[in-house]
N, C-alpha and C positions, 0 to 999 in steps of 0.2 A: 504494499499499499504506500510506502514511502516514495517509490519511484514516480507514480502519477502525481503525488503532491509536490515532489521536487520539480517535475516537469511543469506543472501548473505555476509554481512560483517563478520559474524561469520565464515562462511566456508572459505572465503578469508583469514581471520586471522589465521585459523588453518592451511591453506596451507603454510603460511609464517613461521610457527613454525618449529623448527628442527624435523626431521623424528620421533625421539623418543617421541615427545610430541603430534603427530598428533592424536592418538587414545584415548588419556586420556581425560575424560570429563573435561570441563573448570572450574569447581568448584575450589576455592582456599581455602576453609574451609571444614573441615570434616563435612559431612552431611549423613543422613540416617543410622547412626550407632545406633544399639539398645543396650543399656548398659546391661552388665551382671557382677556379682561379680566375682572376680578372682576364678578360680578353685583351685589354689594352690599358696601359697606365703610363702616361708620359707627361712630362713638363712641357707646356706650350712654348714654342719658340719665341724669342723676344719678350718673355715675361720673367719676372723674378720668382714668382711662386704660384703660378696658375697651372693646373694640370687638367688633362682630359682623361676620363676613366670610362671604360666600357665593361660592363659585367653581364655575364649571363646568369639569370636567376631561374631557379626551378623550385616549384612547390608541389609537394605531394597532394593527393586529393585531400581537401579540407585544410590545406596549409594556409597560414595567415601571417602577415606582418601588420600587427595592430598599430594604433595611432602613433605616428612619428612624423618628423620633418627633416628636411635636408637644408643645410646652410647654403645651398646652391639650387638652381633650377635643375630639373631632372626630366628626361623624356623616357617613357616606357614604350617598347615595341614588342607586340606579342608574336612569338614564333610558333607556338602550338598550344592548344587547349583554350580555355576561357577564363578570363580574369575579371574580378570586380574591383574597382578602384573607387574610393570614396573620399573626397575632401570634406573637412569639417563644414557643417552647415549646408551641404549640397546633397542632392540625391545621388545614390551609387551609379557608376557607369560601368556597363558591361563591354568588355573588349574581346575580340576574337582574333585568331591568327591573321596577320597582315595589318592590323589596326594599331595606332599609336596614340599616346596621350602625353601632353606637356603639363608638368606640375611646376608653377612658379616657385622661386626661392622662398623658403620659410613656410610654405603651405602645409598645414597639418593634414595628414591623409592616412589611409589604411588601404591595404589590398589583400586579396585572398583568392583562393582557388575554390569555387563553389562546387566543383565536380566531386562525386564520390568514387569515380573510377579512373579518371584521366589526370596525368600531370599537367601542370601549367608551366610553360617555358617562355621567358621573355628576356629582352635585352634592356638594360639601363644605360642611358648616356648621361654623363655628368661632367660639367666643366666647373671647377671650383678652385678655391685657394688650396694649395698643396696640403694633402692629409686631412681635409675638412669637408669632403663631400658626402661621406657616408651618413646614414640615418641616425637620428637622435630620438630615442623613445619619448612618447608623451603619455602620461597616465590618462585613464578615462576622465577623471576629474581635472578640469583645466587649471 
């Protein structure tokens, strides 16, 4: 009997969340990410400390990177599978293979793999101050 009550509590809790958070899985830590080495990481010519980074990201079914931001703009390009990306205060955006999304510097967002059977693979393109382009976690409470 505890399972149905726990499920009901979870559903009611989600209904009380702002509309922008309703469809995001409840995980607060990154999970289901399959690590890959960077595809490219180079200091930009004629700059003292700007670098370009290209990462392949892969998420197992149900994998999530919860609320976070980048101190640089980032572009996501889907290679395979389906990904859901959600900026704070906006409805989720579903992207499929061949589609891209630009996220401005400092935008708090989350992304996840909604599939229960297929991996999500995408490429991240980042230009940032050297060693400062990766994500910074943001808790659910601002």
